[in-house]
C-alpha positions, 0 to 999 in steps of 0.5 A: 500499500502506498504511503504517499498521497499522489501514489494512494490516488494513482491506486484509486484511479488505476482501479476505476480505469481497470474496471471500465476497461474491463466493462467495455471489453466485455461488452465487445466480447458479449456482441461478438458472441451474439453475432457468431450465434446469429451467423451459426443459427443462419438468421442473416437479417439478425446477423446483419444488425448485430454486425453494425453494433459489433463494428461500432464497438470495435472501432470505439475500443480501437480508438480508446486504445483497447484493441489495435486497429489491424485486430479490429479490422481483421474481426470485421472482415471475418464477420463480414465474409461469414455474413456474405457467404450465408445463403 
């Protein structure tokens, strides 16, 4: 445990940021799981709607520094490819 006042504040701020980052990452992962489930079920209309949400969440995660831009692009590309291959 830190003794200096500024170090104590940093611990509190870091805990708060950590909770926020974990929450946002979980939102992205949950949305991706829903999209995967819709694609596996064969529901193209639902998959297209969920894709918009996932792309938006991935882009916001990139701008916040939670994902690398190439990782997000790779995930979006893979989802788009799977959706387009649906009947």
